[in-house]
C-alpha positions in Angstrom: 0.0 -0.1 -0.1 3.0 2.7 0.8 4.8 1.5 -2.6 1.4 2.4 -4.6 1.0 5.8 -2.9 4.8 6.5 -3.3 4.5 5.6 -7.3 1.6 7.6 -7.7 2.6 11.1 -5.6 6.1 10.7 -7.9 4.3 10.3 -11.1 1.8 13.2 -10.0 5.2 15.2 -8.8 6.6 14.1 -12.4 3.8 14.9 -14.1 3.7 18.9 -12.4 6.8 19.5 -12.7 7.6 18.9 -16.4 4.0 20.6 -17.6 5.3 23.8 -15.9 8.6 23.5 -17.6 6.9 23.9 -21.0 7.9 26.9 -23.6 4.3 28.0 -23.7 4.6 30.7 -21.7 5.5 34.1 -23.0 6.5 37.4 -21.3 5.6 40.9 -22.5 8.3 42.8 -21.6 7.6 46.6 -20.3 7.7 49.8 -22.8 10.9 51.1 -23.5 9.3 54.6 -22.1 12.3 54.8 -19.5 9.5 54.4 -16.7 9.3 50.4 -16.2 6.2 50.6 -18.5 4.1 53.4 -16.2 2.6 55.0 -19.5 1.0 51.9 -20.4 -0.2 51.3 -17.0 -1.4 54.8 -16.6 -2.7 56.2 -20.1 -3.8 59.6 -18.7 0.0 60.7 -17.6 1.6 63.5 -19.3 4.5 60.6 -20.2 2.0 58.8 -21.9 1.9 59.3 -25.8 -2.2 59.0 -25.1 -2.3 61.8 -22.9 -4.7 64.5 -24.0 -5.7 67.9 -22.5 -9.2 69.7 -23.1 -7.5 71.7 -25.6 -6.4 68.8 -27.5 -9.9 67.3 -26.7 -11.8 70.5 -28.0 -9.6 70.2 -31.4 -10.1 66.3 -31.8 -13.7 67.8 -31.8 -13.6 70.2 -34.1 -11.5 68.0 -36.6 -14.6 65.5 -36.1 -17.1 67.9 -37.1 -15.5 69.2 -40.2 -16.6 67.2 -42.6 -20.4 67.8 -41.9 -22.0 69.9 -44.4 -24.2 72.9 -43.3 -22.3 73.7 -40.3 -21.6 77.4 -39.8 -20.0 77.9 -36.3 -19.5 75.1 -33.4 -18.9 76.1 -29.9 -17.5 73.0 -27.7 -17.7 72.8 -23.7 -16.3 70.5 -22.0 -16.5 69.8 -18.2 -15.9 66.8 -16.9 -17.1 63.5 -18.7 -19.9 65.8 -20.3 -19.2 67.6 -23.9 -21.8 70.0 -25.0 -21.7 71.3 -28.8 -23.3 73.8 -29.9 -23.7 74.2 -33.3 -25.1 76.7 -35.9 -26.2 75.9 -39.0 -26.2 77.8 -42.5 -28.8 80.5 -42.7 -31.2 78.9 -45.0 -31.0 75.1 -43.3 -34.4 73.5 -43.1 -35.5 71.3 -40.0 -34.7 68.2 -41.9 -30.6 69.4 -41.9 -30.7 70.3 -38.5 -31.9 67.0 -37.6 -29.1 65.5 -40.0 -26.6 67.4 -38.8 -27.3 66.6 -35.1 -27.2 63.0 -35.7 -24.0 63.3 -38.0 -22.2 65.7 -35.0 -23.7 63.3 -32.1 -21.9 59.9 -34.1 -18.8 62.0 -34.8 -18.0 63.0 -31.8 -19.2 60.0 -30.0 -16.9 57.8 -31.9 -13.7 60.4 -31.8 -14.3 60.7 -28.0 -15.9 58.0 -26.1 -15.0 58.9 -23.1 -17.6 61.8 -22.6 -21.5 62.0 -22.7 -22.0 64.2 -26.2 -24.8 66.8 -25.8 -25.6 68.1 -29.5 -27.8 71.2 -29.6 -28.4 72.7 -33.3 -29.6 76.3 -32.7 
């Protein structure tokens, strides 16, 4: 009985050791940012390439709205997680045009800046 337990436990131990020695484990190195990867783990630090200020975010919103036809003037206000966008369409814009502009602006800005709750107002 003792011999069977010894043989069984040895087999289990050898199986466990041999499976842990496989080459299937790949280690990801830190990014070469000079800070041991902290810019990847903290994306809103100024050292990160994805860091944006409110001014950068505002410029990205203006860029997202630029291709939309029928916009005369845009005002962007960022406060916390909310982005309020006030659009003044061309003078001759119909009700349908205003609705189209609002929908396209909502879609474009939400896709460009997913971290904001986007509120669009067409005046």
